[in-house]
Each structure stands twice: as C-alpha cells, then as structure tokens.
N, C-alpha and C positions, 0 to 999 in steps of 0.2 A: 307356459309353453313358449318356446323361442319363436321369433319371426322366421319366415321362410328365408333360408340362406344364412341364418344365424343359429348357433347352438347345435343344431342337428348333426352337423358334421365337424363340430369343433374338436371332438376327440378322435375323429376318423382321419386316417392317413389318406391323402388324395392320390390315387394311382395316376401316374403321368400318361399322357398321350404322346404318340409319335407325331411328327409334323403332319404326316399324311392323315392321321386320325383327326387331328385338330381341324384340318382343312375340310375333311369329309363332314365332320360334325357342324362346322360353320355353314357349309352349303345347305345341309339338310334343315338346319334350324332357320336359316334365312329364307328358304323356300316356303316354309310354313308361315313365317312372319309376314313376308310380302304377300303371300296368297291371302292371308286373313285380313291384312290391311285393304287389299283390293275388294275382298268380299264385303267388308264394312262399307266401302264406297258404293258398291253396287246396291247394297241394301238401302242406303240413303237415297239413291237414284230411283228406287222402286223396281229395279231389275230383279232383285231377290225379295221375296215376300215371306210372310209367315215367321217362323222362329229362326234365329241365327245366333249361335253361341260361338264366340271366337276364342281361340287358343293362345292369344298373344300374351307372352310372359311365361308360358308353361312349356315352351318348346323342348327344353332339355330333358323333360320326363320321357316322352315317347321316343325321342332321338337316341337317348342313352340306352333305353330298353331295346330298341331295334338293333343297335350296335352290338349288344350282348347276345341277341337271339340267333338261333340257327335258321337256315332256310327251311321253311315249312312250319315253324312255330307259329301258332295262331294268335291274332290280336282281336279282342272284343272290348268295346268301350261304350260309353254313354253318348248323350247327344252332343257333347263338345268334342266332335269327332273328326273334323277336317284334317287336323294335324296327324292323327293316327292313320288316316287314309294315305296322305302324302308320304309319311314315313314308311308305310307298307309298300310303297312303290306304285300306288295307283296313279293314273294319268291325271294331271292337273286340269286338263280340258274336260274330262269326263266328270270330275268332281264339281268344277265350277258350273258346268252345264246342268248338272242335277240341282245345284243350289238355285239356278234360274228357272227350273222347271221345264227344261228343254229335252227333246227326244234323244240327244246325244249323251245324256247323263247316265250314270251307272244304274239308276233305277228307271231309265227311260223318261225321266222328268216327272215321275209320279210319287217320288218319295221325299224329295227336298233335302234340306240340311241334315235332318236327323235319321234318315233311313237309306243308307247305302251299304253295299256288300260286295265283296269280290272273293269268290272261292279261289280264283287264280292266284291272288296275292295273299291268301290265307287271312283275309280280313273278314271277321264274322259279324260285322255290323256295328253301327252306332245305334243305340236304343233309347227311345224317349221315355220309357217307364223307369222311374227312379229306383235304382238297386237291381234292375234287370240284368245288367252284365254279369253279375256274380253267378246266378244259376245257369245262364246261357254258357258262360265260359267254362263252368264246371262240367256242363254237358259235353262240350267239345273235348275237355280233358278225359271224360269217361270214354269217349270214342277212341281217343289216342291209347288209353290203357287197354281197351278191348282189342285193338288192332296190334298193340305192342310195337308201335312205329317209332318210339323214342321222342315223339314231339311233346312240347309243353305248351299249354294254353296260358297266355298272358292276358289277364282280365283287369281292366281299369274302371274305376268309379270314384266319385268324389267323397269328401268327408261327410257331406250332408247325407248322401246315400248310405253311408256306413251305419246309420241308425235304423235302417230298414230291417224288418224281421226276416225277410227272405234271404238277406245276406248271411244271417247267423244259421239259418236252416242249411244253407249251402256250405258254410264252414263245417258244420257237423258231418254232413254226408261226405264231403271232400276229404276230411280227416279220417273218417271211418273206413273209407275205401282207398285211402292213400292215392288220391288222384293227382296227376302231374299238372298242377295249376298254380300260377303265381297271382295272388290278389294284390293289386297295386292301388292303394288309396291316394289319389291326387288331391292332397290337402291344400286348397287355395284359400282357406281360412274363412270364407264367407258363404259357402253353399249358394243358395239363391239370393241371399242378401242379409243373412243373420250370422253374426259372429259365432264361431264354433264354441266359444266360452259361454254363450247363452243357450246353446242347443245340445251340448254334449257333457254328460257328467264326467266321462273319462276322455280327456283330450289327447291322450297318447294312443293313437289309433293302432300303433304297432302291437299293442297289448290286446287288441280285440279278439285275437284268435287263441289267447292263452287257455281259455276254458276248454278248448278242443285239442290242445296240445300242438297248435300250429305255431311255429317259431315266427318271430316278427322283428323288424328293424325299422327305426325311424331315421331318415336320411335327408340331406340337403338336395332338394330337387331343382335348384337353380344352377347346379354344377353338373354338366353332362358327364364328366369323368366319374364323379361319385355315383351317379345313377347307373352308368354302365357296370361299374364294379359290383354294386349291390345286386343288380339284376342277374349278373353272371353267377354270383354266389347262390342266389335263389334258384336259378335254372339248374345248376349242378345238383342241388339238393333234390329238386323234383325229378330230374332225369335219373337220379340214383335210386328211385323207387321209394323215397322217404315221405312222399305225400306233398301237401300244399305248403306254401310259404307266403307270408304276409309282409308287404312293404308299405310303410307310410312315407310318401315322398312329399316333403314340404315344399310347396311352390306358391305361385302368386299370379293371379290374372290381372292384367292392367285395365281391361275393359270391364263393363258391367256383366252381370250374369248372362244376359242376352243383349241384343241390340236395342231392346226396348227398356233397358234398365239404366237409369241415370246414376246409379251407384252412390247415392247420397249418404249411405250408411258408413262411409269412410272418408277421410280427408284427402284433398289433393296432395297435401304434403306427404302423406303416407305413401301414396302411389309413386310420387316423384322420388322419394328416398329409395324405394325398391328398384326403380329404373336406374338410378344413378349408382347404387352400391351393389346390386345383385343381379343385374340383367344377364341372362345366360349367354346371349350372343356376344355382348360386349366383353364378357370374361374371356371368351375364346379369341376374339379379335385382339385383345391386348396381349394375350400370351403369344400369339403368332407374331405380332409386331416385335415383342421382346426377343423372339427367337430368330429375328432377322428377316422375316417375310416382309416384302415391300408393300406399301399402301396400295400401289398399283395392282398387285395381285388380288388383294382383298376387294378392291373396287370392281375388278373384272368379274369376280365371283358374284358380287351383288348385281352387276349389270346382266350377267347371264341368267340369274334367277328372275330378275325383273322382266326379262324378255319372255321367259316361260310363262310367267303370270299374265303378262300382257296378251300373249297368244291365247291363253285359256279364257281370259275375259272377252276377247274378240270373238272367239268361238261360241261362248255362251250367249253373247248378245245377238249373234247372227244366226244361231241355230234355230230350227223350227220347233214349235210346241208339239207335244205328242198328238198323234192322230186320234180323233174321237173313238176309233175302233179299238184303241188300246185301253179304254176305260175299264174293262172287265178282265183283261188278261193278267195272269199272275196273281189273281185274287182268290184266296181260299176261303170258302164259306165255313 
C-alpha cells in the first residue's frame, strides 16, 4: 500500500482551486492546526484531562469534505473530533471549554473531548465507541431518506474501526435501503498504535463495501483539492438516490493516537518525512505563494486564527466548572 500522499492520487487528476478557495481552505485548516496545538499545550498544563485525540496532520480530510458538502449535510465522527467540529462551524470557545470541562462547553462541561454535539451545525457527535459512527451516521441518513430532504450524512471513522462487525452490518442495511450516506475511512495507518499491515488482511479499504455493492475509491487525503473532488462525486451519487459510497482517504497523524501515546511504533524520520513532503497546509501555502499571494497575507491569516484560538483558550481557562445541580441533567437511564 502506498504511503499517505503517495500513490493514491498518482493517477488522479487534481482539480484546481480558485485563489479564494485556496485561501478559504488554508484558513480552515490553520484554525484546526492551531486549535489542536493549543489543546495539546493545555493538556500538558493539566487544564484538559482524560482523553484527548489530536487531528494534527489530517486537516485536509474534513476541510475538503466540508467544502464539498451542502448546508444541512450532517457530519458524524469518532473521538478524534475537534477538527470536525471546527470545520462544521462550531465556536472554538465552546469546543475548548468543553475540553476543559467548563460550563460554557457544548456539553456543559460534562462530555469532554469525545462527546460533543451541535444540531444547529448539523454535527451529530464525536463517539468514543470504536466503529460507532457507521451505524449512527446511517441512522441519520435513514431519517434524511424518510423525510426526503435531499441531505446526505457524511460518516467518518478510522481504518482501525473499519474491522468492526457493526461497520459491515451497517454497510449491508445502508446498501439494501439505498441510504444517502458517505462512509469516509480516515486511514492514518496506525489505528491506536498497530500498523494496518499487521491488523488488516485487506488493506485497500475502498474495497470493503464491494460485497454489498457499495462503490469505493482510495484517494490522497493530504491534498484538500483531491478530497473535495472525491467527496463531491460521492455526494452526487448519494443525492441521486443510488445509495451509499465509500471513500478511503489516506492521511497521517503527526501526534500519537492520544496525548498519552508516545508513538514509539514509528520512527521520527517517518513523521518528519511526511511533514516535509506531504503536509496539507504547506501544500496550500506554497500554491498561494506561487500564485502571487504575498507572505504578509498568509501571515495575517495565521495571526487571525491564532487570535481566535487564544481567545478560546482564555475563555476555557477562566470559565466556571459545571454547577453540581447539572450532574443528572441530560442523563438518560
């Protein structure tokens, strides 16, 4: 199997972005990158506790998908979810406050990193159960089909989760009922810490839906342009009533599985090579510079993003903890 950023898109024509699209993609990915860097710092300071899974390196996946989606299309994902929330338009202050367990968070400080939700922004949650996004996302798609509202459910999970039985049960029913759902496998190669070649007999995850008649495509997830084009094609398929579509998006996480993971199962040289040759943000930055956009413009975008993240951090650190009376609210027995 090719490395992320290699091979998967070698035979694919890369659809160009306009300058405005490049700038929009850069800002969206920088917001996620800077937010996650700050979250990592706050975790080290003890402001954020429990589990914290960072999205650094994978930004092009959700940003490209969001650029292709229509207003109202729903996003559901796993516990590596901060990037999906920000791409969905959720407020950075509310996300960071939730990470810190504060009352101003999206789950009032009671859910933490892995449990946030926004009906307003059509974000149907980050889910801690491995493989859970598949059936939940298909359920959202069933509701769309029932209402006939033309919306498509975009459902993200990792290549490690792709071996879960519930994923294949979901593939079966989604294909049988022709549900408008896109299954997006974010293949970052190591699941929790085991190379996919040691855990999967079939490492071409785009083929995983073949037994159910679900078309699939393997793409370079480090190029936001490729992701947007592939997701747009899949959305057209689902919106036309043809049923589900499966995308394997080859990507790479620079940090460990979670903040507690030292990532000793791969070399520093491998990570550095990916950063230098395939970083999704640097690719956009270099294209903009080549297009005549000044370095000062790019620095201002980064400065604006850093200001948003700094304000989110300040809000989270100064916000109050949930009142004890909230302990049993929104809890279903």
